[in-house]
MARFIDO-140069 format. One line per field, with one value per residue: x, y, z of N, C-alpha, C in turn. Coordinates in pm, 1 decimal. Each point is the difference from the previous one (the first is absolute). Layout:
BEGIN
nxx <- [X:...] $
nyy <- [Y:...] $
nzz <- [Z:...] $
caxx <- [X:...] $
cayy <- [Y:...] $
cazz <- [Z:...] $
cxx <- [X:...] $
cyy <- [Y:...] $
czz <- [Z:...] $
end
This chain:
BEGIN
nxx <- [3970.5:-82.1:-118.7:-41.0:110.9:-15.2:-130.0:40.4:94.8:-91.0:-88.6:97.1:30.3:-129.9:-11.7:112.2:-77.5:-76.0:-70.9:-113.6:-62.4:-115.1:16.8:35.3:76.6:-67.8:64.1:-130.8:54.5:-85.1:-23.2:29.8:74.8:18.3:-84.8:61.2:89.5:-100.0:-66.5:110.8:21.9:-128.9:9.8:111.3:-59.7:-115.6:68.0:79.3:-107.5:-38.9:125.8:-55.3:112.7:89.6:-121.1:-10.8:-82.6:-89.9:-68.4:-108.5:65.2:-91.6:68.4:-53.2:-11.6:84.8:27.5:-106.8:-40.1:31.4:-104.0:-33.9:54.6:-59.9:-46.2:99.0:56.6:-7.3:-47.9:-126.3:34.7:-112.1:-46.5:-91.6:72.5:-122.1:31.8:-0.3:123.6:17.8:-64.9:49.6:24.7:44.0:64.2:19.8:-2.8:-92.3:125.2:11.4:72.9:-47.1:-25.2:-116.5:9.4:43.4:-82.1:99.6:-14.6:88.6:-110.3:-29.6:-63.8:-123.1:-0.1:-64.9:-106.6:-66.5:-87.0:127.0:17.3:72.6:-62.0:111.3:-87.0:-28.6:82.4:74.0:-26.4:-101.5:-40.5:27.9:-90.7:68.4:-25.8:-58.6:65.3:-88.5:-57.9:72.2:-45.9:-56.4:-0.8:92.8:79.9:-111.1:11.1:13.0:-103.6:-45.4:-121.7:-45.6:-17.1:17.9:-79.4:61.8:-16.0:54.2:-98.0:57.7:-69.0:56.1:-131.8:24.1:-61.4:-117.3:-57.4:78.1:-55.1:98.1:72.1:-43.8:-118.6:40.6:31.5:116.7:9.0:-119.8:-59.8:37.9:-26.4:83.2:-80.2:-56.1:-62.5:113.7:-45.9:0.3:86.4:-97.2:49.3:-83.6:42.7:125.7:-26.3:-53.3:95.0:53.1:71.3:132.8:18.8:-42.4:114.5:28.0:75.2:99.0:67.1:87.6:51.9] $
nyy <- [-5553.3:43.8:-38.7:11.1:-57.0:-93.1:-4.4:-0.5:-88.6:-64.6:17.1:-35.3:-99.1:-23.3:10.1:-62.6:-7.6:-25.5:100.6:-66.0:42.3:-58.0:64.6:-121.9:72.0:74.4:108.7:28.8:119.1:-39.0:131.8:-53.9:39.7:91.4:84.2:73.3:21.6:8.9:76.0:67.8:2.6:29.6:84.8:48.6:-3.5:42.8:91.2:21.4:-0.8:74.9:34.4:121.9:-60.5:84.0:38.9:127.6:-17.6:72.0:47.9:-18.8:102.0:93.6:110.1:69.0:130.9:62.2:-120.8:38.0:-125.6:-9.9:-80.2:69.7:80.2:-97.6:-31.4:81.2:-60.5:-121.4:-96.0:-25.3:-113.9:-72.2:-74.4:22.0:111.3:38.9:75.2:75.1:45.4:72.7:108.7:107.3:48.9:-118.9:-6.7:128.7:-86.8:20.1:-4.7:30.9:-101.1:92.3:-125.8:-50.4:-39.9:124.5:68.7:-86.5:-84.9:16.9:-62.3:97.0:46.5:-23.2:132.2:-28.0:0.8:91.0:-43.4:15.1:-104.6:88.5:112.2:-8.5:59.2:55.3:59.2:12.5:126.6:66.0:-44.2:100.7:7.6:114.6:-48.4:120.0:70.5:-13.0:117.1:81.3:-36.3:-70.6:-71.8:-47.4:11.0:6.5:133.2:-6.1:-84.2:86.5:4.7:-54.8:132.8:128.2:31.5:-2.9:-110.1:59.0:-72.6:-101.2:-34.4:-102.8:-19.1:130.4:-37.4:62.9:88.1:82.1:31.8:41.5:107.1:66.6:-53.8:37.6:95.1:-38.0:135.9:38.3:-86.4:-9.2:93.3:-49.5:-73.2:42.1:-74.3:-60.9:69.0:-119.8:-21.8:-51.1:-114.2:16.3:126.8:-39.4:-94.0:101.0:55.1:-116.0:21.7:1.1:126.6:-40.2:-35.6:92.4:-100.2:83.5:-75.9:72.9:-122.9] $
nzz <- [-8906.8:90.4:-44.4:126.8:46.9:-94.1:26.6:125.9:-34.4:-72.1:98.6:84.2:-82.9:-11.1:131.2:-31.7:-108.4:103.8:-47.2:18.6:109.5:35.1:112.3:32.7:81.2:85.0:40.7:-15.9:-23.1:-92.5:8.9:117.4:-100.5:95.9:-63.2:-92.3:95.1:86.1:-87.5:-29.2:130.2:7.3:-103.4:53.0:117.2:-52.3:-70.0:102.6:77.0:-103.7:29.1:13.3:32.9:49.6:39.0:-31.9:101.5:-66.1:101.7:-73.7:57.5:14.5:28.4:100.1:-26.1:82.9:44.4:-67.7:-4.0:-128.4:9.2:-105.4:92.2:65.4:-122.6:-36.7:-104.4:54.7:-78.1:36.3:57.0:-7.9:99.4:-94.6:10.3:35.9:-103.8:111.4:-21.3:-110.2:46.8:59.9:-121.4:-38.1:115.1:-27.2:-98.7:-92.1:-46.4:129.4:43.5:82.7:30.2:33.2:-126.6:-13.8:80.0:-10.6:101.0:98.6:39.4:-86.7:108.3:-43.0:8.0:110.4:-77.9:-68.5:90.5:42.1:80.1:72.5:-30.2:-73.5:-81.2:118.6:-85.3:108.1:-36.4:54.9:-117.3:-81.9:-95.2:-3.4:121.9:3.4:91.6:96.8:-26.6:74.1:117.6:-96.9:111.4:-82.0:108.2:74.0:-9.1:-133.2:8.9:94.1:-57.8:110.7:9.2:32.3:-103.1:-115.1:-70.5:-105.3:-53.8:-62.7:-108.3:60.9:16.8:15.5:114.1:-6.8:80.8:-70.1:-114.3:81.7:-33.9:107.5:-26.6:-122.0:86.4:-44.7:-9.3:-42.0:83.4:127.0:91.2:90.8:75.4:112.8:89.3:-32.4:-103.5:-59.4:100.3:74.3:43.3:103.4:1.8:-21.6:90.0:67.1:-74.4:38.8:109.0:11.6:-38.4:-120.2:-60.9:-92.4:-40.1:-22.1:-85.4:67.6:1.2] $
caxx <- [-77.9:-143.4:-69.1:-30.6:125.6:38.6:-89.0:41.8:123.7:-36.9:-64.1:102.5:80.4:-84.5:-12.1:128.2:-7.3:-113.4:36.5:-122.1:-99.6:-81.6:34.9:-101.2:-44.5:45.8:70.9:-95.6:-30.1:-77.1:77.9:133.2:91.1:136.5:51.1:42.8:104.4:-66.2:-72.3:100.7:52.1:-102.1:13.9:127.7:-9.9:-86.9:65.7:108.7:-61.2:-55.6:108.9:42.1:105.7:92.6:-62.5:-45.6:-144.2:-66.1:-145.7:-57.6:-66.2:34.9:-15.6:-42.1:66.4:114.3:87.8:-88.6:59.9:-92.9:16.4:53.3:142.8:79.6:-16.2:87.9:-37.9:-67.0:-135.2:-29.1:-75.5:-51.3:63.2:-16.6:78.7:-80.7:33.6:-118.0:23.1:132.9:74.1:-84.8:-108.0:-91.9:-68.1:-101.3:-84.8:-111.6:49.5:71.9:-53.8:-38.2:-136.0:-9.3:74.9:144.2:50.4:12.3:82.1:137.4:-11.8:-59.4:-142.1:-93.8:-47.6:-146.2:-58.9:-144.3:-73.5:67.0:-9.6:-31.1:51.8:125.0:51.4:49.7:145.1:46.1:91.9:14.8:39.1:-93.0:1.1:125.7:108.9:58.9:-54.3:-106.0:44.9:-16.9:-132.6:-82.6:84.9:-26.3:110.9:0.5:110.6:123.6:14.0:38.5:-120.6:-96.7:-121.6:-60.9:55.7:-53.3:96.9:-54.0:24.1:-36.6:-67.0:88.8:-77.5:-54.0:-146.0:-53.8:-145.5:-53.4:72.3:64.2:146.1:57.3:-27.8:85.7:139.3:84.3:80.4:-63.5:-144.0:-73.8:70.5:-50.1:-86.2:-49.5:-30.1:119.5:69.2:32.7:129.7:24.2:-12.0:-144.2:-52.3:43.1:-75.6:-143.3:-30.7:47.7:145.0:65.9:130.9:93.2:82.1:64.2:145.9:72.3:146.0:52.6:120.2] $
cayy <- [123.0:-24.8:76.5:131.8:76.8:28.0:106.5:122.8:46.3:50.2:129.7:98.4:28.8:84.0:129.9:69.7:108.8:85.9:137.9:66.8:-84.4:50.5:-74.4:-98.4:46.6:132.7:0.4:-34.0:112.9:97.9:95.2:16.4:-92.7:33.0:92.6:-61.1:-98.7:-120.3:-60.2:-59.5:-118.2:-103.9:-50.4:-71.1:-124.6:-93.1:-36.6:-93.9:-126.6:-62.2:-38.3:111.5:73.2:68.9:121.5:99.7:13.8:115.7:2.6:108.9:88.6:142.1:69.0:138.9:97.7:76.8:-89.3:-99.0:-98.8:-55.8:-145.1:-31.7:32.8:-85.5:-141.2:-37.3:35.8:-108.4:-56.9:-80.4:-121.9:-68.0:-126.7:-93.9:48.2:87.1:141.7:80.2:134.3:11.2:107.9:80.7:59.8:-108.2:-38.2:100.6:22.2:-93.9:-118.5:-93.8:-136.0:-35.0:-52.4:-95.0:-119.9:26.7:64.6:-116.3:13.3:-51.6:-145.9:-32.1:-24.9:108.5:68.4:9.1:125.1:18.8:-124.2:-104.5:14.2:143.6:88.5:64.3:70.3:134.6:-0.4:131.4:72.4:140.4:67.7:38.6:-95.3:7.9:-48.0:108.1:21.2:97.9:121.7:2.0:43.6:-116.8:-118.1:-113.6:-94.1:-41.6:67.5:-48.1:-143.3:-17.2:4.0:-109.4:55.5:106.5:30.1:-76.0:-40.0:-25.7:-137.0:-37.3:-129.4:-89.7:-73.4:102.6:0.3:69.5:6.5:70.4:-14.9:128.0:-6.0:-35.4:-139.5:-85.2:41.8:-91.4:71.5:118.5:-22.6:69.0:0.0:-90.6:62.9:-97.3:48.5:20.6:119.9:-11.8:-61.3:-125.0:-120.4:-26.0:97.8:-37.8:-118.7:30.3:48.5:-95.1:-7.1:-73.7:62.2:-56.6:95.2:-34.3:3.1:3.7:-7.4:123.6:-31.5] $
cazz <- [23.9:-11.3:-104.7:55.4:4.6:-137.9:-47.1:66.5:-63.5:-133.4:20.5:37.9:-119.6:-85.3:64.3:0.6:-98.2:35.5:33.6:47.1:64.5:110.4:120.5:38.8:131.8:36.9:127.8:103.9:88.7:-74.9:-77.9:58.6:-67.9:39.1:-101.4:-126.4:27.6:48.4:-112.1:-89.3:67.5:-11.2:-137.5:-9.3:75.3:-70.8:-126.1:28.5:41.3:-121.0:-88.0:-86.1:70.4:-88.6:-51.8:96.9:-16.0:59.2:-3.1:-80.2:95.6:4.1:128.4:-14.7:85.0:-50.6:-76.1:-61.7:-90.2:-97.7:-15.4:-132.5:-5.8:89.2:-35.5:-109.6:-137.0:-68.7:8.9:118.9:-27.9:118.8:36.0:-110.9:-112.8:-85.7:16.5:35.0:-54.6:-61.2:64.9:89.1:-78.6:-34.8:123.2:33.0:-117.5:-14.9:-69.2:86.3:0.8:137.1:12.7:111.6:-36.3:-11.7:121.7:88.0:120.5:-14.9:-9.6:-129.1:20.1:-30.0:119.2:4.3:-44.9:20.1:-18.7:76.7:145.5:8.3:-103.5:43.9:-118.5:32.9:20.4:47.2:-89.7:37.0:-123.8:-105.0:-111.6:-75.1:83.9:78.7:133.2:18.1:68.2:145.8:44.2:28.4:12.8:-88.6:20.4:141.8:69.2:-63.0:29.5:139.8:82.7:-5.2:59.2:-78.8:-131.4:-112.3:-101.5:-132.7:-43.1:-135.4:-11.9:-73.8:-100.2:-91.3:11.2:115.6:9.6:-116.1:-125.8:-25.6:-0.6:130.9:34.4:-82.2:17.3:78.7:100.5:59.6:-6.6:106.2:128.3:103.6:98.8:95.4:134.9:81.8:-44.7:-141.8:-29.9:72.3:-82.1:-14.7:-94.8:-134.9:-39.4:-12.6:-134.7:-101.0:-4.0:107.7:20.0:-98.3:-74.1:-124.9:13.4:-127.1:5.1:-58.3:-77.4] $
cxx <- [-148.5:-60.1:-28.1:124.2:44.5:-83.2:38.7:124.3:-27.5:-61.3:102.4:88.2:-75.6:-6.7:128.1:-0.1:-115.7:48.1:-121.0:-87.2:-85.9:37.3:-112.8:-58.1:49.0:78.5:-91.6:-37.1:-74.3:89.3:136.5:92.0:143.9:64.3:38.4:102.6:-60.5:-72.3:96.5:57.1:-95.9:4.4:124.3:-8.1:-83.1:64.3:109.5:-54.0:-54.8:108.2:50.3:102.8:91.1:-57.9:-31.5:-146.0:-52.1:-151.2:-45.6:-84.7:48.3:-7.3:-33.7:84.0:117.8:92.1:-79.8:76.2:-108.3:26.7:67.8:150.5:87.2:-4.5:90.6:-59.5:-78.6:90.2:-16.9:-84.6:-41.0:69.6:-11.6:76.7:-76.0:33.8:-127.6:13.2:143.2:87.3:-98.6:-118.4:-105.5:-82.3:-115.3:-87.1:-113.0:45.6:70.9:-74.0:-31.9:-147.2:-2.9:86.7:150.9:59.3:7.2:81.4:139.7:1.4:-58.8:-147.9:-83.1:-47.9:-152.6:-49.8:-147.9:-73.9:62.8:-16.9:128.8:55.8:124.4:58.7:49.9:149.1:44.8:96.2:25.2:24.1:-117.9:18.6:129.4:120.7:68.1:-71.8:-116.8:57.2:-18.8:-140.7:-84.1:86.7:-45.5:107.5:7.5:122.6:135.2:38.0:51.5:-121.0:-86.3:-131.6:-64.9:70.8:-69.4:113.2:-71.1:38.6:-37.6:-63.8:83.7:-73.3:-66.6:-152.6:-43.6:-151.5:-63.3:84.9:60.6:151.2:59.6:-21.9:92.2:148.5:77.7:70.5:-68.8:-151.9:-78.1:83.5:-60.2:-86.5:-44.3:-13.0:121.7:77.5:44.4:124.6:29.2:-11.9:-146.8:-63.2:35.7:-77.4:-146.3:-37.9:55.8:150.0:56.4:138.6:106.0:69.1:36.1:151.1:66.1:149.9:55.9:125.7:-16.3] $
cyy <- [-29.9:85.9:142.0:87.4:37.9:114.0:134.1:57.3:56.5:139.2:106.6:36.8:92.6:141.9:81.5:119.7:95.9:140.0:83.5:-101.3:82.2:-81.8:-96.0:32.2:142.4:-7.1:-25.0:111.9:111.0:89.0:29.8:-107.1:16.3:94.8:-73.5:-109.6:-131.8:-73.6:-66.8:-128.3:-117.1:-63.3:-87.3:-137.6:-104.8:-47.8:-103.8:-135.9:-76.2:-40.3:108.8:85.5:68.7:124.2:94.0:29.3:123.9:-16.6:119.1:85.7:143.5:48.8:145.0:91.6:66.2:-84.1:-112.8:-88.8:-53.6:-149.0:-34.1:23.5:-96.6:-148.0:-44.5:34.2:-107.7:-65.3:-85.5:-120.9:-68.2:-134.6:-105.7:43.1:89.5:145.8:79.6:144.2:8.8:103.9:82.3:60.6:-104.3:-42.6:93.8:37.3:-102.4:-131.1:-99.5:-134.1:-46.7:-40.1:-92.0:-122.7:22.8:65.8:-104.6:32.9:-53.7:-152.9:-44.4:-26.4:123.0:60.1:11.8:137.8:6.9:-128.8:-118.0:27.1:-47.2:76.6:70.6:85.9:141.1:-6.5:141.3:63.4:143.7:90.8:44.0:-95.1:1.2:-41.6:106.0:15.4:98.2:125.2:-13.4:48.1:-117.2:-125.3:-110.3:-107.6:-51.5:56.5:-44.2:-138.6:-26.8:-5.4:-124.4:44.0:100.6:18.6:-79.1:-33.4:-16.1:-141.6:-16.5:-136.8:-93.0:-79.6:92.1:0.8:72.4:1.0:63.9:-28.7:134.9:-14.5:-31.9:-146.2:-95.8:30.1:-96.4:72.5:117.5:-8.7:80.4:-0.6:-102.1:77.9:-106.6:56.3:25.7:126.1:-5.2:-79.0:-128.7:-118.5:-32.3:96.1:-39.3:-121.1:31.8:48.6:-91.7:-6.6:-83.8:58.2:-53.1:109.2:-54.8:10.7:-10.3:-13.1:121.5:-24.2:-131.6] $
czz <- [-19.9:-110.6:48.3:0.5:-141.0:-56.4:57.7:-65.5:-139.0:11.9:32.9:-119.0:-93.7:55.9:-4.3:-94.9:26.7:36.6:40.7:71.6:95.7:122.5:36.7:136.9:20.1:129.9:120.0:94.7:-73.8:-84.3:57.5:-57.4:47.7:-99.6:-127.4:24.2:47.9:-110.4:-97.2:60.0:-7.8:-139.4:-13.4:66.1:-73.9:-130.1:23.4:41.4:-120.3:-99.3:-92.0:73.7:-101.2:-63.7:114.8:-28.2:70.9:-9.6:-83.3:93.2:-18.8:144.2:-28.3:86.9:-67.5:-86.8:-64.5:-98.2:-91.9:-17.4:-132.0:-10.1:78.4:-36.8:-114.7:-134.9:-73.3:-102.8:125.3:-38.4:129.5:20.1:-110.1:-124.6:-96.1:28.7:27.0:-49.1:-50.2:68.6:82.6:-74.7:-34.8:121.6:32.4:-119.9:-2.4:-61.6:91.0:6.5:142.1:2.9:121.9:-27.5:-6.9:124.0:111.0:125.2:-28.1:-10.2:-133.4:5.7:-35.6:132.0:-5.1:-41.7:28.9:-34.2:71.3:149.6:65.2:-120.3:53.5:-112.7:28.3:32.9:38.2:-100.1:44.7:-118.8:-85.9:-118.5:-79.6:83.2:82.9:134.1:-2.9:66.5:150.6:33.8:41.0:-0.9:-94.8:16.8:143.4:73.0:-49.7:49.7:140.6:93.2:-18.3:65.0:-92.3:-133.7:-108.2:-95.6:-132.3:-39.6:-146.4:0.4:-87.8:-107.8:-101.6:-0.6:125.9:-3.0:-122.5:-124.0:-35.7:17.0:137.1:37.9:-73.9:21.1:88.9:114.0:68.7:-9.5:102.8:127.9:95.9:98.3:98.8:139.5:87.9:-38.6:-144.2:-32.6:76.7:-95.3:-24.5:-99.7:-143.2:-49.5:-28.9:-139.5:-109.3:-12.9:112.8:27.4:-95.0:-79.9:-137.9:19.8:-137.6:24.5:-73.2:-83.7:-74.4] $
end
């Protein structure tokens, strides 16, 4: 076995216990994720490719409207650990508290890599959530979910900052899940729009079991 292949196997063995990651790539269609099912499928696919099979993965996303879904209600009970085995949160309450362990160094991709943040080129710290700071959905009216994750044109998606940094020293700038809505010349939900404010259509993925 070559050194490269051996290293790959070690990484996959390490990733087997992973229960949280940031997607290394987005689906590529801006805010159109194919709904919650499409987003979950994207998480599942990346996790399995990284060696974390045997788990059910959900994207941390809320939806709005009559049958609104809260992101915090669809990610299991925890605890969750990254690809390096570091626990990022003990449970749902811990995840949504000031005590969680989500930082640029711990909010890793499924490959165990640090996600680019503020000051890096390109900045990819905007993570799609569609959620308020407590992990619940926004009220109906103002779109914060790119049409419940089916629009790559008009609308907006609430994003969080995976590196907990922003333009200001305030709570939204430091929020991992509710920093600011997307915006841009294409309507707010295109891939180019997401990139223009420091994102790439990336998601937080959690193992629910």
